[in-house]
C-alpha positions in Angstrom: -1.5 12.9 40.4 -3.1 10.7 43.1 -3.8 7.0 42.3 -7.4 5.7 42.3 -7.9 4.5 45.8 -8.0 0.7 46.2 -8.0 -1.4 49.3 -4.9 -3.4 48.3 -3.1 -4.9 45.3 -5.1 -8.0 45.5 -4.3 -9.1 42.0 -0.6 -9.7 43.0 -1.6 -12.4 45.5 -5.1 -13.4 44.4 -4.5 -14.6 40.9 -2.6 -17.8 41.6 -4.0 -20.4 39.1 -4.1 -23.1 41.7 -6.4 -21.3 44.1 -10.2 -20.7 44.0 -11.5 -17.5 45.3 -13.3 -18.1 48.6 -15.9 -15.5 47.8 -17.5 -17.3 44.9 -21.0 -15.9 44.1 -23.7 -17.0 41.7 -24.0 -14.0 39.5 -21.8 -11.1 38.2 -20.8 -8.4 40.7 -22.2 -5.0 39.9 -21.0 -1.7 41.2 -22.8 1.5 41.2 -26.0 2.3 39.1 -25.8 -0.7 36.8 -29.1 -1.6 35.4 -29.8 -5.3 35.7 -30.3 -6.9 32.3 -28.6 -4.2 30.3 -26.8 -5.6 27.3 -23.0 -5.9 27.4 -21.4 -2.9 25.7 -24.4 -0.6 26.2 -24.5 2.2 28.8 -27.5 1.9 31.1 -29.6 5.1 31.6 -28.9 5.0 35.3 -25.1 4.7 34.8 -25.1 7.4 32.2 -27.1 9.8 34.5 -24.7 9.1 37.4 -21.6 9.7 35.3 -23.1 12.9 33.9 -23.8 14.2 37.4 -20.4 13.2 38.6 -18.8 15.0 35.6 -20.8 18.1 36.1 -19.9 18.3 39.8 -16.2 17.8 39.0 -16.1 20.4 36.2 -17.8 22.9 38.5 -15.2 22.2 41.2 -12.3 22.4 38.7 -13.6 25.7 37.4 -13.7 27.2 40.9 -10.2 25.9 41.7 -8.8 27.2 38.4 -10.5 30.6 38.9 -9.0 30.8 42.4 -5.5 30.0 41.0 -5.8 32.8 38.4 -7.3 35.3 40.9 -4.6 34.5 43.5 -1.8 35.2 41.0 -0.6 31.6 40.7 -0.6 32.0 37.0 -1.9 30.2 34.0 0.3 27.1 34.4 -1.2 26.5 37.9 -4.7 26.7 36.5 -3.8 24.4 33.6 -2.4 21.8 36.0 -5.5 22.0 38.3 -7.8 21.4 35.4 -5.7 18.7 33.8 -5.2 16.8 37.1 -8.9 17.0 37.8 -10.0 15.8 34.4 -7.6 12.9 34.6 -9.0 11.9 38.0 -12.5 12.3 36.6 -11.6 10.1 33.6 -10.2 7.4 35.9 -13.4 7.4 37.9 -15.6 7.2 34.8 -13.4 4.4 33.4 -13.6 2.5 36.6 -17.4 2.7 36.7 -17.6 1.6 33.0 -15.3 -1.4 33.7 -17.4 -2.3 36.8 -20.5 -2.5 34.5 -19.1 -5.6 32.8 -16.9 -8.0 34.8 -16.7 -10.4 31.9 -19.0 -13.1 33.2 -19.1 -15.8 30.4 -21.5 -18.2 32.0 -20.9 -21.0 34.5 -18.2 -22.5 32.3 -15.6 -21.1 29.9 -12.9 -22.6 27.7 -9.5 -22.5 29.5 -7.6 -22.2 26.3 -6.5 -25.9 26.4 -9.8 -27.3 25.5 -11.0 -28.0 29.0 -14.1 -26.4 30.7 -13.1 -24.0 33.5 -15.8 -23.3 36.1 -16.7 -19.9 37.5 -14.9 -19.5 40.9 -16.1 -16.1 41.9 -14.8 -12.6 41.3 -11.4 -11.1 41.9 -10.1 -7.6 42.1 -7.2 -6.3 40.1 -5.7 -2.9 39.7 -4.2 -1.6 36.5 -2.3 1.5 35.7 -3.8 3.4 32.8 -3.3 6.7 31.0 -5.9 8.0 33.5 -4.2 6.7 36.5 -4.7 3.5 38.5 -8.2 1.9 38.3 -9.7 -1.0 40.2 -11.3 -3.8 38.2 -13.4 -6.7 39.4 -13.5 -9.6 37.0 -15.2 -13.0 36.8 -12.6 -15.6 37.7 -12.6 -19.1 36.2 -10.6 -22.1 37.4 -9.7 -25.2 35.3 -9.2 -28.2 37.5 -7.5 -30.2 34.7 -4.9 -27.5 34.1 -4.7 -26.2 37.7 -5.0 -22.8 36.2 -7.1 -19.8 36.9 -7.9 -16.9 34.6 -10.2 -13.9 34.0 -11.6 -13.8 30.4 -12.1 -10.0 30.9 -8.4 -9.5 31.2 -7.8 -10.8 27.7 -10.6 -8.6 26.3 -9.1 -5.5 27.9 -5.5 -6.4 26.9 -4.3 -6.7 30.5 -3.8 -10.4 30.8 -0.7 -10.9 32.9 -0.2 -7.1 32.8 -0.3 -4.3 35.3 -0.4 -1.6 32.6 -3.2 -0.9 30.1 -2.5 -1.0 26.4 -2.6 2.7 26.2 -0.1 3.3 28.9 2.2 0.6 27.6 2.2 2.3 24.2 2.9 5.6 25.8 5.8 4.2 27.9 7.2 2.3 24.9 7.2 5.5 22.8 9.1 7.4 25.5 11.5 4.6 26.4 12.4 4.0 22.7 13.3 7.7 22.3 15.3 8.4 25.4 17.0 6.5 28.3 14.6 4.8 30.6 14.8 7.2 33.6 14.3 10.2 31.3 11.4 8.3 29.6 9.7 7.9 33.0 10.1 11.7 33.6 8.6 12.5 30.3 5.6 10.3 30.9 5.1 11.9 34.3 5.5 15.5 33.1 3.5 15.2 29.9 0.8 12.7 31.0 0.8 13.0 34.7 1.4 9.3 35.2 4.2 8.2 37.6 6.4 5.3 36.4 9.8 4.2 37.5 12.5 4.1 34.8 13.0 0.4 35.4 9.3 -0.3 34.8 9.0 1.8 31.7 12.2 0.2 30.3 11.2 -3.3 31.1 7.8 -2.8 29.5 9.2 -1.1 26.4 11.8 -3.9 25.9 9.1 -6.6 26.2 6.7 -4.8 23.8 9.5 -4.2 21.3 10.3 -7.9 21.4 6.6 -8.7 20.9 6.6 -6.4 17.9 9.8 -8.0 16.6 8.1 -11.5 16.8 5.2 -10.2 14.7 7.6 -8.8 12.1 9.7 -12.0 12.0 6.6 -14.1 11.6 5.4 -12.0 8.8 8.8 -12.1 7.1 8.8 -15.9 7.4 5.3 -16.0 5.8 6.4 -13.8 3.0 9.4 -16.0 2.3 7.2 -19.1 2.4 4.8 -17.3 0.0 1.9 -17.9 2.4 1.7 -14.1 2.8 1.8 -11.8 -0.3 2.3 -8.1 0.4 -0.1 -5.7 -1.2 1.4 -3.9 -4.2 2.3 -0.3 -3.5 -0.3 2.2 -4.7 0.4 4.0 -8.0 2.3 5.9 -9.3 5.1 3.5 -8.7 8.6 4.9 -8.0 11.3 4.2 -10.5 13.9 2.6 -8.3 13.9 0.7 -5.0 17.1 0.7 -3.0 18.1 -1.5 -0.1 21.2 -0.3 1.7 22.8 -2.7 4.2 25.3 -2.2 7.0 26.1 -3.2 10.5 27.3 -1.6 13.7 28.3 -2.6 17.2 26.1 -2.3 20.3 27.7 -2.4 23.7 26.5 -5.4 25.6 26.8 -7.0 29.0 29.7 -9.3 29.8 27.4 -12.3 29.7 26.3 -11.5 26.1 29.9 -11.1 24.9 31.4 -14.0 26.8 33.7 -16.2 24.7 33.5 -14.0 21.7 36.7 -12.5 20.3 36.8 -8.8 19.8 38.7 -5.5 19.9 39.0 -5.2 23.7 42.4 -4.8 25.3 42.2 -8.4 26.4 41.1 -9.6 22.9 37.5 -10.1 24.0 34.3 -8.5 22.5 32.6 -5.6 24.1 29.9 -5.3 21.5 27.6 -7.4 19.3 26.8 -6.5 15.8 23.3 -5.4 14.8 22.6 -5.7 11.1 20.5 -3.0 9.5 18.7 -2.5 6.2 17.0 0.6 4.9 14.7 0.5 1.9 14.0 3.7 0.1 12.8 4.8 -3.3 13.9 7.2 -6.0 11.7 8.7 -8.6 13.5 11.8 -9.9 16.9 13.6 -10.1 17.8 17.1 -9.2 18.8 19.9 -11.7 22.4 18.5 -11.8 21.2 15.0 -12.6 21.9 13.6 -9.1 19.4 11.1 -7.7 17.0 12.4 -5.1 15.5 10.1 -2.4 11.8 10.2 -2.4 10.5 12.1 0.7 9.4 10.0 3.7 10.2 6.8 1.7 12.7 5.2 4.1 11.9 2.1 6.1 14.2 0.2 8.4 14.7 -3.3 9.8 17.4 -4.4 12.3 18.4 -7.6 14.1 21.2 -9.3 16.0 20.3 -12.6 14.2 22.8 -14.3 11.9 23.0 -13.2 8.2 20.4 -15.8 7.0 17.7 -14.6 9.4 18.5 -11.0 8.6 18.2 -11.8 4.9 14.6 -13.0 5.5 13.7 -9.8 7.2 15.5 -7.7 4.6 13.8 -9.5 1.7 10.3 -9.3 3.3 10.7 -5.6 3.8 11.8 -5.1 0.2 8.8 -7.1 -1.1 6.5 -5.1 1.2 7.9 -2.0 -0.4 7.2 -3.3 -3.9 10.3 -5.1 -5.0 8.2 -7.3 -7.3 6.6 -4.4 -9.0 9.2 -1.6 -9.3 11.2 -1.4 -12.4 14.7 -1.4 -10.9 16.1 -2.7 -7.6 19.5 -1.8 -6.3 21.4 -3.3 -3.3 24.0 -1.1 -1.7 26.6 -2.4 0.7 30.2 -1.9 1.9 31.6 -4.8 0.0 31.3 -7.5 2.7 30.7 -10.9 1.1 27.7 -11.8 3.3 25.8 -8.8 1.8 26.2 -10.0 -1.7 25.4 -13.5 -0.8 22.1 -12.3 0.6 21.5 -10.2 -2.5 22.2 -13.2 -4.8 19.9 -15.4 -2.7 16.9 -13.1 -2.5 17.2 -10.7 -5.4 19.6 -12.1 -8.1 18.2 -9.6 -10.6 19.1 -6.6 -8.5 21.9 -4.3 -9.4 24.7 -4.5 -6.8 26.7 -1.4 -5.9 29.6 -1.1 -3.4 29.3 2.2 -1.5 31.7 4.6 -3.2 32.8 6.1 0.1 33.8 2.7 1.5 35.7 2.0 -1.8 37.5 5.3 -1.4 38.5 4.4 2.2 40.0 1.2 0.9 41.9 3.2 -1.7 43.3 5.5 0.9 44.4 2.4 2.9 46.1 1.1 -0.2 48.0 4.3 -0.7 49.2 4.2 3.0 50.3 0.6 2.4 52.4 1.6 -0.5 53.7 4.9 1.0 57.2 3.4 1.6 57.4 3.1 -2.2 55.5 6.2 -3.2 57.3 8.7 -1.0 56.5 12.3 -1.8 54.4 11.2 -4.8 51.8 9.5 -2.6 49.2 12.3 -2.9 49.5 12.5 -6.7 49.3 8.7 -7.0 46.2 8.6 -4.8 44.5 11.4 -6.7 45.0 9.5 -10.0 43.6 6.3 -8.5 40.6 8.1 -7.1 39.8 9.4 -10.5 40.1 5.9 -11.9 37.8 4.7 -9.2 35.2 7.3 -10.1 35.4 6.1 -13.7 35.0 2.5 -12.5 38.4 1.5 -14.0 39.4 -1.1 -11.4 41.9 -2.7 -13.8 43.9 0.5 -14.0 44.0 0.7 -10.1 45.3 -2.8 -9.8 47.9 -2.4 -12.6 49.2 0.8 -10.9 49.6 -0.9 -7.6 51.2 -4.0 -9.0 53.8 -1.9 -10.8 55.9 -2.0 -7.6 58.2 -5.0 -7.2 57.1 -6.3 -3.9 57.9 -9.7 -2.4 57.1 -11.7 0.7 54.5 -10.4 3.1 54.3 -7.0 1.4 53.3 -8.7 -1.8 50.8 -10.9 0.0 49.3 -7.9 1.8 49.0 -6.1 -1.5 47.2 -9.0 -3.1 44.7 -9.0 -0.2 44.1 -5.3 -0.5 43.6 -5.5 -4.3 41.3 -8.5 -3.8 38.7 -6.2 -2.4 38.6 -4.2 -5.7 38.9 -7.2 -8.0 36.1 -9.2 -6.3 33.8 -6.1 -6.4 34.9 -4.7 -9.8 31.5 -5.1 -11.4 29.9 -3.4 -8.4 32.2 -0.4 -8.8 31.1 0.7 -12.3 30.4 4.2 -10.8 30.5 6.1 -14.1 27.8 3.8 -15.6 25.8 3.9 -12.4 25.8 7.7 -12.3 24.9 7.8 -16.0 21.9 5.7 -15.1 21.0 8.2 -12.4 21.6 5.8 -9.5 22.8 6.4 -6.0 26.4 5.1 -5.5 26.6 5.8 -1.7 25.0 4.0 1.2 24.7 7.1 3.3 21.0 6.3 4.1 21.9 3.2 6.1 24.9 4.8 7.8 22.6 7.6 8.9 20.2 5.0 10.1 22.9 3.3 12.2 23.7 6.6 13.8 20.1 7.9 14.4 18.4 4.6 15.3 21.3 2.7 17.0 24.0 5.0 18.2 21.8 7.8 19.5 19.9 5.4 21.8 22.0 2.3 22.4 25.6 3.6 22.4 25.5 6.3 25.0 28.1 6.5 27.7 28.0 3.7 30.2 25.3 1.7 28.4 25.5 -2.1 28.4 22.6 -4.1 26.9 21.2 -7.6 26.8 20.6 -8.7 23.2 16.9 -9.1 23.9 16.5 -5.7 25.5 18.5 -3.9 22.7 16.6 -5.8 20.1 13.2 -4.7 21.6 14.2 -1.1 21.7 15.8 -1.0 18.3 12.7 -2.7 16.8 10.5 0.1 18.3 12.9 2.8 16.9 12.9 1.2 13.5 9.1 1.2 13.5 9.1 4.8 14.5 11.6 5.8 11.9 9.6 3.8 9.3 6.3 5.4 10.3 4.9 1.9 10.9 4.3 2.2 14.7 0.5 2.1 14.6 0.4 -0.5 11.9 2.6 -3.0 13.7 1.4 -2.2 17.2 -2.2 -3.0 16.4 -1.4 -6.3 14.6 -3.7 -9.1 15.6 -1.8 -11.7 17.5 0.8 -9.3 18.9 0.3 -10.7 22.4 2.3 -9.1 25.1 2.9 -11.0 28.3 4.9 -10.6 31.5 4.6 -8.4 34.5 4.6 -4.7 34.0 
């Protein structure tokens, strides 16, 4: 689709804050049939008539072109593309005329944002890429002598301050770039919307908007923790149980992001950075066999590369947003790592803590391998008996059976370390009691989230991320998986800056 014709990209070189526009004029610039004196936001009769005539002529032309495509045997797709392309061009022309009707003239002076009066310095052109293609915009330009800064109030009103993309196109690009690699995202936008972007531009914009969304979420979480923001209680009927499952997974990062960090690389250095994730979901009922059933569409996600304390603030705010203060029972599910239980004790000391059964079974398999030199051919039978004890929550029996072997030295020390996992988490492994209460005992929801949200986008072959870029994309993916995209995207104060 062709871009809206403009003389040049004047906004790239003509928006330096230390320059006044040489073509200062005394009143707003008006393009086309703009009725002098019409109120801002109202469509003048002259402009409306001109737009209607332009639309009618374009529709007639499109109908003829589409009819020619069909008659000439080009097929339905060709006719569809002719009509869509024409309507997009028409929309861009209409949008440009509407924008020209109000250049954002705010009088001879306007507040510069720092408390100083900025004076009108003329009108400057800018081009912006929109969902309808590229449009040219002329805006009133103000210059603040005290700040040596120039600005166009209209840019902030339209959401394009410091931007080359409209809010609608940024949102479209962010959706695509959060879903698939950046080059593929640009192709999707081109094919589905008829807008040409480079993969680099789509990715850069999505990462920045994801970071802006993350800043909004972090600010809200801090306000919830400080009790200056109280989440609205969930609508009745309230679910019976709220679960928060916590886990972490590695994201491949650039060498600069991993520098100086020990890891699992052949040279002992890190290749990844851990992103911590929490999924909150609710349970109201059980199935016919008494197994708990996750409420449909009840899962919401948060993720961050921040240290455990900052992650805890996000996790706790999300749980409270989901109704932790109002739901009868809260459960924290984790893999047994101490930092998870420390966060649970800090934010929700009343919650039931459960070690994921499948992680516990993995540790039991490791224990059997550790004792294989003593168990010999009886290893499988011994392991089966210990797994049954684990299902019953009988941690004392597991430890007694393992300590029955007369080990000394390092083997005895290693055994004590392995059993420490079970002993320290014994009360969190009361699986028979948890099942009797109808609770989940597995953290499959968060492991699935790590795969669907993190691995399927950020751990593809050859990918290396900056922390900021990965955090932005993962924030967008969490919002999408939580069905909170629109809610967070439109938050007041979610300012997005930077070149697009």
